[in-house]
mmCIF file of the N, C-alpha and C atoms, coordinates in Angstrom:
data_MODEL
# 
_entry.id   MODEL 
# 
loop_
_atom_site.group_PDB 
_atom_site.id 
_atom_site.type_symbol 
_atom_site.label_atom_id 
_atom_site.label_alt_id 
_atom_site.label_comp_id 
_atom_site.label_asym_id 
_atom_site.label_entity_id 
_atom_site.label_seq_id 
_atom_site.pdbx_PDB_ins_code 
_atom_site.Cartn_x 
_atom_site.Cartn_y 
_atom_site.Cartn_z 
_atom_site.occupancy 
_atom_site.B_iso_or_equiv 
_atom_site.pdbx_formal_charge 
_atom_site.auth_seq_id 
_atom_site.auth_comp_id 
_atom_site.auth_asym_id 
_atom_site.auth_atom_id 
_atom_site.pdbx_PDB_model_num 
ATOM 1   N N  . MET A 1 1  ? 0.929   -0.948 0.032  1.00 0.00 ? 1  MET A N  1 
ATOM 2   C CA . MET A 1 1  ? 0.029   -0.230 0.089  1.00 0.00 ? 1  MET A CA 1 
ATOM 3   C C  . MET A 1 1  ? 0.693   1.262  0.069  1.00 0.00 ? 1  MET A C  1 
ATOM 4   N N  . ALA A 1 2  ? 0.505   2.126  -0.631 1.00 0.00 ? 2  ALA A N  1 
ATOM 5   C CA . ALA A 1 2  ? 1.190   3.310  -0.887 1.00 0.00 ? 2  ALA A CA 1 
ATOM 6   C C  . ALA A 1 2  ? 0.792   4.453  -0.254 1.00 0.00 ? 2  ALA A C  1 
ATOM 7   N N  . TYR A 1 3  ? 1.673   5.270  0.305  1.00 0.00 ? 3  TYR A N  1 
ATOM 8   C CA . TYR A 1 3  ? 1.232   6.223  1.619  1.00 0.00 ? 3  TYR A CA 1 
ATOM 9   C C  . TYR A 1 3  ? 1.569   7.557  0.858  1.00 0.00 ? 3  TYR A C  1 
ATOM 10  N N  . PHE A 1 4  ? 0.530   8.599  0.768  1.00 0.00 ? 4  PHE A N  1 
ATOM 11  C CA . PHE A 1 4  ? 0.926   9.840  0.196  1.00 0.00 ? 4  PHE A CA 1 
ATOM 12  C C  . PHE A 1 4  ? 1.032   11.216 1.353  1.00 0.00 ? 4  PHE A C  1 
ATOM 13  N N  . LYS A 1 5  ? 1.598   11.931 0.696  1.00 0.00 ? 5  LYS A N  1 
ATOM 14  C CA . LYS A 1 5  ? 1.594   13.357 1.810  1.00 0.00 ? 5  LYS A CA 1 
ATOM 15  C C  . LYS A 1 5  ? 1.487   13.058 3.153  1.00 0.00 ? 5  LYS A C  1 
ATOM 16  N N  . GLY A 1 6  ? 2.448   11.785 3.835  1.00 0.00 ? 6  GLY A N  1 
ATOM 17  C CA . GLY A 1 6  ? 2.624   11.612 5.016  1.00 0.00 ? 6  GLY A CA 1 
ATOM 18  C C  . GLY A 1 6  ? 0.881   10.842 5.672  1.00 0.00 ? 6  GLY A C  1 
ATOM 19  N N  . GLN A 1 7  ? 0.271   10.828 4.934  1.00 0.00 ? 7  GLN A N  1 
ATOM 20  C CA . GLN A 1 7  ? -0.818  10.100 4.990  1.00 0.00 ? 7  GLN A CA 1 
ATOM 21  C C  . GLN A 1 7  ? -0.857  8.773  5.769  1.00 0.00 ? 7  GLN A C  1 
ATOM 22  N N  . LYS A 1 8  ? -1.545  8.141  6.673  1.00 0.00 ? 8  LYS A N  1 
ATOM 23  C CA . LYS A 1 8  ? -1.336  7.039  7.572  1.00 0.00 ? 8  LYS A CA 1 
ATOM 24  C C  . LYS A 1 8  ? -2.390  6.372  7.319  1.00 0.00 ? 8  LYS A C  1 
ATOM 25  N N  . GLU A 1 9  ? -2.369  4.892  7.474  1.00 0.00 ? 9  GLU A N  1 
ATOM 26  C CA . GLU A 1 9  ? -3.581  4.227  7.694  1.00 0.00 ? 9  GLU A CA 1 
ATOM 27  C C  . GLU A 1 9  ? -4.720  4.705  8.662  1.00 0.00 ? 9  GLU A C  1 
ATOM 28  N N  . PRO A 1 10 ? -5.936  4.664  8.398  1.00 0.00 ? 10 PRO A N  1 
ATOM 29  C CA . PRO A 1 10 ? -6.952  4.807  9.126  1.00 0.00 ? 10 PRO A CA 1 
ATOM 30  C C  . PRO A 1 10 ? -6.959  3.698  10.427 1.00 0.00 ? 10 PRO A C  1 
ATOM 31  N N  . VAL A 1 11 ? -7.237  4.248  11.340 1.00 0.00 ? 11 VAL A N  1 
ATOM 32  C CA . VAL A 1 11 ? -6.950  3.726  12.646 1.00 0.00 ? 11 VAL A CA 1 
ATOM 33  C C  . VAL A 1 11 ? -8.396  2.770  12.736 1.00 0.00 ? 11 VAL A C  1 
ATOM 34  N N  . PRO A 1 12 ? -8.425  1.678  13.064 1.00 0.00 ? 12 PRO A N  1 
ATOM 35  C CA . PRO A 1 12 ? -9.776  1.187  13.414 1.00 0.00 ? 12 PRO A CA 1 
ATOM 36  C C  . PRO A 1 12 ? -10.651 1.506  14.506 1.00 0.00 ? 12 PRO A C  1 
ATOM 37  N N  . GLU A 1 13 ? -11.798 1.210  14.205 1.00 0.00 ? 13 GLU A N  1 
ATOM 38  C CA . GLU A 1 13 ? -12.847 2.015  15.270 1.00 0.00 ? 13 GLU A CA 1 
ATOM 39  C C  . GLU A 1 13 ? -13.876 1.096  15.486 1.00 0.00 ? 13 GLU A C  1 
ATOM 40  N N  . VAL A 1 14 ? -14.461 0.947  16.650 1.00 0.00 ? 14 VAL A N  1 
ATOM 41  C CA . VAL A 1 14 ? -15.449 0.139  16.811 1.00 0.00 ? 14 VAL A CA 1 
ATOM 42  C C  . VAL A 1 14 ? -16.533 0.524  17.979 1.00 0.00 ? 14 VAL A C  1 
ATOM 43  N N  . GLU A 1 15 ? -17.599 -0.262 18.157 1.00 0.00 ? 15 GLU A N  1 
ATOM 44  C CA . GLU A 1 15 ? -18.407 0.588  18.974 1.00 0.00 ? 15 GLU A CA 1 
ATOM 45  C C  . GLU A 1 15 ? -17.987 0.074  20.679 1.00 0.00 ? 15 GLU A C  1 
ATOM 46  N N  . THR A 1 16 ? -18.169 1.476  21.074 1.00 0.00 ? 16 THR A N  1 
ATOM 47  C CA . THR A 1 16 ? -17.621 1.242  22.588 1.00 0.00 ? 16 THR A CA 1 
ATOM 48  C C  . THR A 1 16 ? -18.400 1.797  23.825 1.00 0.00 ? 16 THR A C  1 
ATOM 49  N N  . SER A 1 17 ? -18.967 0.856  24.876 1.00 0.00 ? 17 SER A N  1 
ATOM 50  C CA . SER A 1 17 ? -19.724 1.649  25.963 1.00 0.00 ? 17 SER A CA 1 
ATOM 51  C C  . SER A 1 17 ? -18.727 2.479  26.469 1.00 0.00 ? 17 SER A C  1 
ATOM 52  N N  . VAL A 1 18 ? -19.544 3.574  26.889 1.00 0.00 ? 18 VAL A N  1 
ATOM 53  C CA . VAL A 1 18 ? -18.902 4.947  27.606 1.00 0.00 ? 18 VAL A CA 1 
ATOM 54  C C  . VAL A 1 18 ? -20.241 5.372  28.522 1.00 0.00 ? 18 VAL A C  1 
ATOM 55  N N  . TRP A 1 19 ? -19.305 6.219  29.559 1.00 0.00 ? 19 TRP A N  1 
ATOM 56  C CA . TRP A 1 19 ? -20.435 7.059  30.470 1.00 0.00 ? 19 TRP A CA 1 
ATOM 57  C C  . TRP A 1 19 ? -20.057 8.388  30.174 1.00 0.00 ? 19 TRP A C  1 
ATOM 58  N N  . SER A 1 20 ? -21.409 8.991  29.849 1.00 0.00 ? 20 SER A N  1 
ATOM 59  C CA . SER A 1 20 ? -21.289 10.116 29.385 1.00 0.00 ? 20 SER A CA 1 
ATOM 60  C C  . SER A 1 20 ? -22.054 11.026 30.683 1.00 0.00 ? 20 SER A C  1 
ATOM 61  N N  . CYS A 1 21 ? -21.653 12.635 30.627 1.00 0.00 ? 21 CYS A N  1 
ATOM 62  C CA . CYS A 1 21 ? -21.940 13.456 31.657 1.00 0.00 ? 21 CYS A CA 1 
ATOM 63  C C  . CYS A 1 21 ? -23.522 13.754 31.355 1.00 0.00 ? 21 CYS A C  1 
ATOM 64  N N  . THR A 1 22 ? -24.434 13.877 32.531 1.00 0.00 ? 22 THR A N  1 
ATOM 65  C CA . THR A 1 22 ? -25.578 14.326 31.724 1.00 0.00 ? 22 THR A CA 1 
ATOM 66  C C  . THR A 1 22 ? -25.911 16.061 31.899 1.00 0.00 ? 22 THR A C  1 
ATOM 67  N N  . SER A 1 23 ? -24.721 16.414 32.242 1.00 0.00 ? 23 SER A N  1 
ATOM 68  C CA . SER A 1 23 ? -25.048 17.955 32.635 1.00 0.00 ? 23 SER A CA 1 
ATOM 69  C C  . SER A 1 23 ? -24.902 18.672 31.241 1.00 0.00 ? 23 SER A C  1 
ATOM 70  N N  . ASP A 1 24 ? -25.899 19.314 30.914 1.00 0.00 ? 24 ASP A N  1 
ATOM 71  C CA . ASP A 1 24 ? -25.608 20.092 29.593 1.00 0.00 ? 24 ASP A CA 1 
ATOM 72  C C  . ASP A 1 24 ? -24.729 20.900 29.187 1.00 0.00 ? 24 ASP A C  1 
ATOM 73  N N  . SER A 1 25 ? -24.028 21.407 30.564 1.00 0.00 ? 25 SER A N  1 
ATOM 74  C CA . SER A 1 25 ? -23.010 22.429 30.341 1.00 0.00 ? 25 SER A CA 1 
ATOM 75  C C  . SER A 1 25 ? -21.304 21.802 30.245 1.00 0.00 ? 25 SER A C  1 
ATOM 76  N N  . CYS A 1 26 ? -21.569 20.443 30.327 1.00 0.00 ? 26 CYS A N  1 
ATOM 77  C CA . CYS A 1 26 ? -20.427 19.693 30.401 1.00 0.00 ? 26 CYS A CA 1 
ATOM 78  C C  . CYS A 1 26 ? -20.308 18.335 29.122 1.00 0.00 ? 26 CYS A C  1 
ATOM 79  N N  . GLN A 1 27 ? -19.106 18.347 28.812 1.00 0.00 ? 27 GLN A N  1 
ATOM 80  C CA . GLN A 1 27 ? -18.800 17.207 27.676 1.00 0.00 ? 27 GLN A CA 1 
ATOM 81  C C  . GLN A 1 27 ? -17.929 16.294 28.075 1.00 0.00 ? 27 GLN A C  1 
ATOM 82  N N  . GLY A 1 28 ? -18.118 15.992 29.449 1.00 0.00 ? 28 GLY A N  1 
ATOM 83  C CA . GLY A 1 28 ? -17.421 14.788 29.978 1.00 0.00 ? 28 GLY A CA 1 
ATOM 84  C C  . GLY A 1 28 ? -17.788 13.259 29.608 1.00 0.00 ? 28 GLY A C  1 
ATOM 85  N N  . TRP A 1 29 ? -17.024 12.511 29.296 1.00 0.00 ? 29 TRP A N  1 
ATOM 86  C CA . TRP A 1 29 ? -17.180 11.185 28.956 1.00 0.00 ? 29 TRP A CA 1 
ATOM 87  C C  . TRP A 1 29 ? -15.784 10.248 29.327 1.00 0.00 ? 29 TRP A C  1 
ATOM 88  N N  . MET A 1 30 ? -16.354 8.883  29.598 1.00 0.00 ? 30 MET A N  1 
ATOM 89  C CA . MET A 1 30 ? -15.147 8.203  29.897 1.00 0.00 ? 30 MET A CA 1 
ATOM 90  C C  . MET A 1 30 ? -15.465 6.827  29.180 1.00 0.00 ? 30 MET A C  1 
ATOM 91  N N  . ARG A 1 31 ? -14.469 5.782  28.859 1.00 0.00 ? 31 ARG A N  1 
ATOM 92  C CA . ARG A 1 31 ? -14.869 4.537  28.515 1.00 0.00 ? 31 ARG A CA 1 
ATOM 93  C C  . ARG A 1 31 ? -15.282 3.798  29.522 1.00 0.00 ? 31 ARG A C  1 
ATOM 94  N N  . GLU A 1 32 ? -16.220 2.894  29.721 1.00 0.00 ? 32 GLU A N  1 
ATOM 95  C CA . GLU A 1 32 ? -16.549 1.890  30.606 1.00 0.00 ? 32 GLU A CA 1 
ATOM 96  C C  . GLU A 1 32 ? -15.642 0.983  31.162 1.00 0.00 ? 32 GLU A C  1 
ATOM 97  N N  . GLU A 1 33 ? -14.604 0.411  30.434 1.00 0.00 ? 33 GLU A N  1 
ATOM 98  C CA . GLU A 1 33 ? -13.628 -0.077 31.075 1.00 0.00 ? 33 GLU A CA 1 
ATOM 99  C C  . GLU A 1 33 ? -12.663 0.358  31.555 1.00 0.00 ? 33 GLU A C  1 
ATOM 100 N N  . PHE A 1 34 ? -12.533 1.928  31.774 1.00 0.00 ? 34 PHE A N  1 
ATOM 101 C CA . PHE A 1 34 ? -11.606 2.305  32.212 1.00 0.00 ? 34 PHE A CA 1 
ATOM 102 C C  . PHE A 1 34 ? -12.301 3.288  33.648 1.00 0.00 ? 34 PHE A C  1 
ATOM 103 N N  . SER A 1 35 ? -13.774 2.856  33.911 1.00 0.00 ? 35 SER A N  1 
ATOM 104 C CA . SER A 1 35 ? -14.121 3.557  34.976 1.00 0.00 ? 35 SER A CA 1 
ATOM 105 C C  . SER A 1 35 ? -14.404 2.522  36.123 1.00 0.00 ? 35 SER A C  1 
ATOM 106 N N  . PHE A 1 36 ? -14.024 3.323  37.409 1.00 0.00 ? 36 PHE A N  1 
ATOM 107 C CA . PHE A 1 36 ? -14.087 2.326  38.435 1.00 0.00 ? 36 PHE A CA 1 
ATOM 108 C C  . PHE A 1 36 ? -15.258 2.116  39.443 1.00 0.00 ? 36 PHE A C  1 
ATOM 109 N N  . GLY A 1 37 ? -16.358 2.599  39.081 1.00 0.00 ? 37 GLY A N  1 
ATOM 110 C CA . GLY A 1 37 ? -17.433 2.750  39.787 1.00 0.00 ? 37 GLY A CA 1 
ATOM 111 C C  . GLY A 1 37 ? -18.814 1.970  39.068 1.00 0.00 ? 37 GLY A C  1 
ATOM 112 N N  . GLU A 1 38 ? -19.973 1.186  39.604 1.00 0.00 ? 38 GLU A N  1 
ATOM 113 C CA . GLU A 1 38 ? -20.853 1.179  39.001 1.00 0.00 ? 38 GLU A CA 1 
ATOM 114 C C  . GLU A 1 38 ? -21.740 2.112  38.407 1.00 0.00 ? 38 GLU A C  1 
ATOM 115 N N  . ASN A 1 39 ? -21.762 3.574  38.854 1.00 0.00 ? 39 ASN A N  1 
ATOM 116 C CA . ASN A 1 39 ? -22.424 4.355  38.594 1.00 0.00 ? 39 ASN A CA 1 
ATOM 117 C C  . ASN A 1 39 ? -21.580 5.704  38.898 1.00 0.00 ? 39 ASN A C  1 
ATOM 118 N N  . PRO A 1 40 ? -20.411 5.832  38.130 1.00 0.00 ? 40 PRO A N  1 
ATOM 119 C CA . PRO A 1 40 ? -19.618 6.998  38.508 1.00 0.00 ? 40 PRO A CA 1 
ATOM 120 C C  . PRO A 1 40 ? -19.917 8.362  38.084 1.00 0.00 ? 40 PRO A C  1 
ATOM 121 N N  . GLU A 1 41 ? -19.685 9.409  38.864 1.00 0.00 ? 41 GLU A N  1 
ATOM 122 C CA . GLU A 1 41 ? -19.972 10.916 38.351 1.00 0.00 ? 41 GLU A CA 1 
ATOM 123 C C  . GLU A 1 41 ? -18.719 11.236 37.422 1.00 0.00 ? 41 GLU A C  1 
ATOM 124 N N  . CYS A 1 42 ? -19.311 12.232 37.005 1.00 0.00 ? 42 CYS A N  1 
ATOM 125 C CA . CYS A 1 42 ? -18.266 12.938 36.072 1.00 0.00 ? 42 CYS A CA 1 
ATOM 126 C C  . CYS A 1 42 ? -17.172 13.514 36.898 1.00 0.00 ? 42 CYS A C  1 
ATOM 127 N N  . PRO A 1 43 ? -15.777 13.286 36.431 1.00 0.00 ? 43 PRO A N  1 
ATOM 128 C CA . PRO A 1 43 ? -14.716 13.750 37.140 1.00 0.00 ? 43 PRO A CA 1 
ATOM 129 C C  . PRO A 1 43 ? -14.460 15.267 36.846 1.00 0.00 ? 43 PRO A C  1 
ATOM 130 N N  . LEU A 1 44 ? -15.412 15.946 36.088 1.00 0.00 ? 44 LEU A N  1 
ATOM 131 C CA . LEU A 1 44 ? -15.300 17.461 35.646 1.00 0.00 ? 44 LEU A CA 1 
ATOM 132 C C  . LEU A 1 44 ? -16.143 18.112 36.416 1.00 0.00 ? 44 LEU A C  1 
ATOM 133 N N  . CYS A 1 45 ? -17.206 17.413 36.389 1.00 0.00 ? 45 CYS A N  1 
ATOM 134 C CA . CYS A 1 45 ? -18.264 18.894 36.990 1.00 0.00 ? 45 CYS A CA 1 
ATOM 135 C C  . CYS A 1 45 ? -19.053 18.064 38.184 1.00 0.00 ? 45 CYS A C  1 
ATOM 136 N N  . HIS A 1 46 ? -18.914 16.405 38.569 1.00 0.00 ? 46 HIS A N  1 
ATOM 137 C CA . HIS A 1 46 ? -19.514 15.858 39.436 1.00 0.00 ? 46 HIS A CA 1 
ATOM 138 C C  . HIS A 1 46 ? -20.995 15.570 39.285 1.00 0.00 ? 46 HIS A C  1 
ATOM 139 N N  . SER A 1 47 ? -21.624 15.650 38.077 1.00 0.00 ? 47 SER A N  1 
ATOM 140 C CA . SER A 1 47 ? -22.786 15.276 38.126 1.00 0.00 ? 47 SER A CA 1 
ATOM 141 C C  . SER A 1 47 ? -22.754 13.411 37.360 1.00 0.00 ? 47 SER A C  1 
ATOM 142 N N  . GLU A 1 48 ? -24.385 13.395 37.416 1.00 0.00 ? 48 GLU A N  1 
ATOM 143 C CA . GLU A 1 48 ? -24.162 12.232 37.289 1.00 0.00 ? 48 GLU A CA 1 
ATOM 144 C C  . GLU A 1 48 ? -23.926 11.491 35.743 1.00 0.00 ? 48 GLU A C  1 
ATOM 145 N N  . MET A 1 49 ? -23.734 10.168 35.612 1.00 0.00 ? 49 MET A N  1 
ATOM 146 C CA . MET A 1 49 ? -23.076 10.161 34.190 1.00 0.00 ? 49 MET A CA 1 
ATOM 147 C C  . MET A 1 49 ? -24.510 8.737  33.952 1.00 0.00 ? 49 MET A C  1 
ATOM 148 N N  . GLU A 1 50 ? -24.678 8.430  32.590 1.00 0.00 ? 50 GLU A N  1 
ATOM 149 C CA . GLU A 1 50 ? -25.216 7.507  31.964 1.00 0.00 ? 50 GLU A CA 1 
ATOM 150 C C  . GLU A 1 50 ? -24.523 6.991  30.828 1.00 0.00 ? 50 GLU A C  1 
ATOM 151 N N  . LYS A 1 51 ? -24.907 5.543  30.771 1.00 0.00 ? 51 LYS A N  1 
ATOM 152 C CA . LYS A 1 51 ? -24.233 4.759  29.743 1.00 0.00 ? 51 LYS A CA 1 
ATOM 153 C C  . LYS A 1 51 ? -24.778 5.051  28.374 1.00 0.00 ? 51 LYS A C  1 
ATOM 154 N N  . GLU A 1 52 ? -23.760 5.092  27.503 1.00 0.00 ? 52 GLU A N  1 
ATOM 155 C CA . GLU A 1 52 ? -24.287 5.544  25.816 1.00 0.00 ? 52 GLU A CA 1 
ATOM 156 C C  . GLU A 1 52 ? -23.033 4.508  24.877 1.00 0.00 ? 52 GLU A C  1 
ATOM 157 N N  . VAL A 1 53 ? -23.272 4.407  23.520 1.00 0.00 ? 53 VAL A N  1 
ATOM 158 C CA . VAL A 1 53 ? -22.671 3.765  22.692 1.00 0.00 ? 53 VAL A CA 1 
ATOM 159 C C  . VAL A 1 53 ? -21.888 4.767  21.985 1.00 0.00 ? 53 VAL A C  1 
ATOM 160 N N  . ARG A 1 54 ? -20.293 4.837  21.705 1.00 0.00 ? 54 ARG A N  1 
ATOM 161 C CA . ARG A 1 54 ? -19.786 5.640  21.042 1.00 0.00 ? 54 ARG A CA 1 
ATOM 162 C C  . ARG A 1 54 ? -18.776 4.756  20.026 1.00 0.00 ? 54 ARG A C  1 
ATOM 163 N N  . VAL A 1 55 ? -18.671 5.165  18.729 1.00 0.00 ? 55 VAL A N  1 
ATOM 164 C CA . VAL A 1 55 ? -17.582 4.500  17.874 1.00 0.00 ? 55 VAL A CA 1 
ATOM 165 C C  . VAL A 1 55 ? -16.401 5.508  18.173 1.00 0.00 ? 55 VAL A C  1 
ATOM 166 N N  . LEU A 1 56 ? -15.551 4.703  18.604 1.00 0.00 ? 56 LEU A N  1 
ATOM 167 C CA . LEU A 1 56 ? -14.408 5.150  18.990 1.00 0.00 ? 56 LEU A CA 1 
ATOM 168 C C  . LEU A 1 56 ? -12.929 4.275  18.680 1.00 0.00 ? 56 LEU A C  1 
ATOM 169 N N  . PRO A 1 57 ? -11.926 4.924  18.302 1.00 0.00 ? 57 PRO A N  1 
ATOM 170 C CA . PRO A 1 57 ? -10.714 4.161  18.130 1.00 0.00 ? 57 PRO A CA 1 
ATOM 171 C C  . PRO A 1 57 ? -10.429 2.973  19.034 1.00 0.00 ? 57 PRO A C  1 
ATOM 172 N N  . VAL A 1 58 ? -9.805  1.917  18.336 1.00 0.00 ? 58 VAL A N  1 
ATOM 173 C CA . VAL A 1 58 ? -9.365  0.623  19.184 1.00 0.00 ? 58 VAL A CA 1 
ATOM 174 C C  . VAL A 1 58 ? -8.187  0.956  20.415 1.00 0.00 ? 58 VAL A C  1 
ATOM 175 N N  . ILE A 1 59 ? -8.314  0.985  21.328 1.00 0.00 ? 59 ILE A N  1 
ATOM 176 C CA . ILE A 1 59 ? -7.318  1.194  22.364 1.00 0.00 ? 59 ILE A CA 1 
ATOM 177 C C  . ILE A 1 59 ? -6.750  -0.381 22.782 1.00 0.00 ? 59 ILE A C  1 
ATOM 178 N N  . THR A 1 60 ? -5.404  -0.742 22.860 1.00 0.00 ? 60 THR A N  1 
ATOM 179 C CA . THR A 1 60 ? -4.976  -2.136 22.950 1.00 0.00 ? 60 THR A CA 1 
ATOM 180 C C  . THR A 1 60 ? -4.534  -1.896 24.466 1.00 0.00 ? 60 THR A C  1 
ATOM 181 N N  . LYS A 1 61 ? -4.632  -2.880 25.087 1.00 0.00 ? 61 LYS A N  1 
ATOM 182 C CA . LYS A 1 61 ? -4.412  -2.498 26.731 1.00 0.00 ? 61 LYS A CA 1 
ATOM 183 C C  . LYS A 1 61 ? -2.814  -3.483 26.768 1.00 0.00 ? 61 LYS A C  1 
# 
C-alpha cells in the first residue's frame, strides 16, 4: 500500500460503551472499561453519568 503526503492508515474503530455526563454544560465522558464504579460521577463537574455507545478508536491494553 502506498502512502501519500504523510497520510497513515486509518485507525480501526469499534462501538464502545462509555459513561457520558448528563449535564448540558459539560461534555465529559469516559470509556466504561476505564471507570472504577458502577455508577460513576463526572470527574469534571461531579454530575451523574449515563451509559451510551460511541464509535471510538480501538485501544489495546
